C-alpha positions in Angstrom: 44.1 -74.3 -147.2 41.8 -76.5 -145.2 41.4 -78.9 -148.1 45.1 -78.9 -148.6 45.7 -79.9 -144.9 43.1 -82.7 -145.2 44.9 -84.0 -148.3 48.3 -83.9 -146.4 46.9 -85.8 -143.4 45.4 -88.4 -145.7 48.7 -88.9 -147.5 50.5 -89.3 -144.2 47.9 -91.8 -143.0 48.3 -93.9 -146.2 52.1 -93.8 -145.9 51.9 -95.0 -142.4 49.6 -97.8 -143.3 51.9 -98.9 -146.1 54.9 -98.8 -143.7 53.0 -101.0 -141.2 52.3 -103.6 -143.9 55.9 -103.7 -144.9 56.9 -104.3 -141.3 54.5 -107.2 -141.0 56.0 -108.7 -144.1 59.5 -108.5 -142.7 58.4 -110.3 -139.5 56.5 -113.1 -141.3 57.5 -116.6 -140.4 60.5 -118.0 -142.5 59.8 -120.7 -145.0 59.7 -124.1 -143.2 63.0 -126.1 -143.6 63.0 -129.6 -145.1 62.2 -132.3 -142.5 65.2 -134.0 -141.0 66.1 -137.5 -142.3 64.0 -140.3 -140.8 65.6 -142.2 -137.9 65.2 -145.3 -140.0 67.7 -144.0 -142.5 71.1 -145.7 -141.9 74.1 -143.4 -141.8 77.8 -144.1 -141.8 79.5 -142.8 -138.7 82.9 -141.2 -139.1 85.6 -143.4 -140.7 83.5 -146.5 -139.9 82.5 -148.2 -143.1 79.7 -150.1 -141.4 76.2 -148.7 -141.9 73.9 -148.8 -138.8 76.8 -150.0 -136.7 74.9 -149.7 -133.4 72.0 -151.8 -134.7 69.7 -148.9 -133.6 67.8 -148.7 -137.0 67.6 -152.5 -137.1 66.0 -152.4 -133.6 63.7 -149.5 -134.5 62.4 -151.4 -137.6 61.7 -154.6 -135.6 64.6 -156.5 -137.1 64.1 -155.3 -140.7 66.9 -153.6 -142.5 68.1 -152.4 -145.9 71.7 -153.0 -145.0 71.8 -155.9 -142.5 71.0 -159.3 -143.9 69.7 -162.0 -141.5 71.4 -165.3 -142.2 68.8 -167.6 -140.7 65.7 -169.6 -141.2 63.9 -170.6 -138.0 61.1 -172.4 -139.8 63.7 -174.7 -141.4 65.5 -175.2 -138.0 68.5 -173.1 -139.0 68.4 -170.6 -136.1 66.7 -167.3 -135.4 68.0 -163.7 -135.7 66.0 -160.9 -134.2 66.3 -157.5 -132.5 66.8 -156.9 -128.8 66.4 -153.7 -126.8 69.6 -154.5 -124.9 72.5 -152.4 -126.1 76.2 -152.5 -125.7 76.4 -148.7 -125.5 74.3 -146.3 -123.5 74.0 -143.8 -126.4 71.9 -146.2 -128.6 69.2 -148.8 -128.0 69.4 -152.1 -129.8 71.4 -155.2 -130.6 70.9 -158.3 -132.6 69.9 -161.5 -130.8 71.1 -164.8 -132.3 69.8 -168.2 -131.1 68.3 -171.6 -131.8 64.7 -172.2 -130.6 64.0 -175.9 -130.8 65.7 -179.2 -129.8 65.0 -180.3 -133.4 67.1 -177.5 -134.9 70.2 -178.1 -137.0 72.9 -177.0 -134.5 75.5 -177.2 -137.2 73.9 -174.1 -138.8 75.4 -170.6 -138.0 72.6 -168.0 -137.9 73.8 -164.4 -137.9 74.0 -161.0 -139.5 75.9 -160.0 -142.6 76.5 -156.6 -144.3 78.2 -155.9 -147.6 80.6 -153.0 -147.3 81.7 -150.9 -150.3 84.5 -148.4 -150.7 87.4 -150.5 -149.5 90.8 -149.7 -150.9 92.6 -152.6 -152.6 95.6 -154.2 -150.8 94.9 -152.3 -147.6 95.0 -153.5 -144.0 91.6 -153.2 -142.2 90.3 -154.0 -138.7 86.8 -155.4 -138.3 85.4 -155.6 -134.8 82.1 -156.4 -133.1 80.9 -156.5 -129.5 79.7 -159.9 -128.4 77.6 -160.8 -125.4 77.3 -164.4 -124.0 76.0 -164.4 -120.5 76.2 -168.1 -120.0 79.7 -168.0 -118.6 83.1 -169.6 -119.5 81.5 -173.1 -120.0 79.0 -171.8 -122.5 78.2 -174.2 -125.4 78.1 -171.3 -127.9 80.6 -169.1 -129.6 80.8 -166.3 -132.1 82.0 -166.8 -135.6 83.2 -163.4 -136.9 84.9 -162.6 -140.1 85.0 -161.1 -143.6 84.5 -162.6 -147.0 85.3 -161.3 -150.5 82.7 -160.6 -153.2 83.5 -164.1 -154.5 82.2 -165.6 -151.3 85.6 -166.8 -150.1 86.5 -166.1 -146.5 89.3 -163.6 -146.2 89.7 -163.9 -142.4 87.6 -165.2 -139.6 87.8 -166.5 -136.0 85.7 -168.4 -133.6 85.7 -167.0 -130.0 84.0 -168.1 -126.8 83.1 -166.1 -123.7 86.1 -167.7 -122.0 88.4 -166.5 -124.8 87.2 -162.9 -124.2 87.7 -162.7 -120.4 90.3 -160.0 -120.7 89.0 -158.4 -123.9 87.8 -154.7 -124.0 84.2 -154.3 -123.0 81.4 -151.9 -123.9 79.4 -149.7 -121.6 77.4 -152.8 -120.8 80.4 -154.9 -119.5 79.0 -158.2 -120.6 79.6 -157.1 -124.2 83.2 -158.0 -125.2 85.1 -156.8 -128.3 86.1 -159.3 -131.0 88.7 -158.1 -133.5 89.4 -159.6 -136.9 92.3 -158.1 -138.9 92.6 -158.6 -142.7 94.0 -157.3 -145.9 91.6 -156.4 -148.6 93.7 -157.8 -151.4 92.0 -157.0 -154.7 88.6 -156.5 -153.0 87.0 -153.1 -153.0 83.8 -154.6 -151.5 83.5 -157.2 -148.8 80.9 -158.8 -146.5 81.3 -158.8 -142.8 79.5 -161.4 -140.7 78.8 -162.2 -137.1 77.3 -165.7 -136.5 76.3 -167.9 -133.7 78.1 -171.2 -133.5 77.3 -174.1 -131.2 80.7 -175.6 -130.2 79.4 -178.2 -127.6 76.0 -179.6 -128.6 76.4 -182.3 -125.8 76.1 -179.5 -123.2 72.6 -178.6 -124.3 69.6 -179.9 -122.3 67.3 -180.9 -125.1 64.4 -181.0 -122.7 65.1 -177.4 -121.5 64.7 -174.0 -123.1 66.9 -174.1 -126.1 66.5 -170.4 -126.7 68.0 -169.5 -123.3 70.8 -172.0 -123.7 72.0 -170.7 -127.0 71.1 -167.0 -127.0 73.9 -164.4 -127.6 73.9 -160.8 -128.8 76.0 -158.7 -131.1 76.3 -154.9 -131.3 78.8 -152.1 -131.9 80.2 -153.1 -135.3 83.2 -151.3 -136.9 85.3 -151.6 -140.0 88.2 -149.2 -140.4 91.5 -148.9 -142.2 94.4 -150.0 -139.9 
């Protein structure tokens, strides 16, 4: 009898030990989930066909981008395009800074940013917009050349606007950024390239002995391309 009782207690102890191991297994940490996408990966926001519309990835990567093309060559005197921490909207940091840097630059050049957008529907009306900052006032010698060109390189629609033209235009969170709107029809294009470029409209207003960068600098941010 005594031996049978010992065997029973031993069996119960082993059963308890096995139950404890099973409980530990059920409480073990879950398998780690895949890491979130890197902040440098550009994402399309909503119905907006522009990738990295707030220039935040462009800023985070010090002006380098897989989607934004810098149309400039400062070493050849054709203007400079870089990133700025100044932002049109509070939710994101970053904008693109467009400027010339030397009195010897070619002020007929139009440095800026371009992006080729895919997924357009043919023969459809679209609205392209960008927020433009020029803090030099209504007599500024610079303007923004904003527009869209087809895959054949031909301009579909564009306009040149100055700070004075945008006095009553909608503004961003940072009120010095004003919205520029370009409407167009895609025609037979299912891809198109949007651009925002700096244009000097009054070279005679520049002080060639002064700081050319400050006299020509503008910023762009908050890009959008949506069906009308």
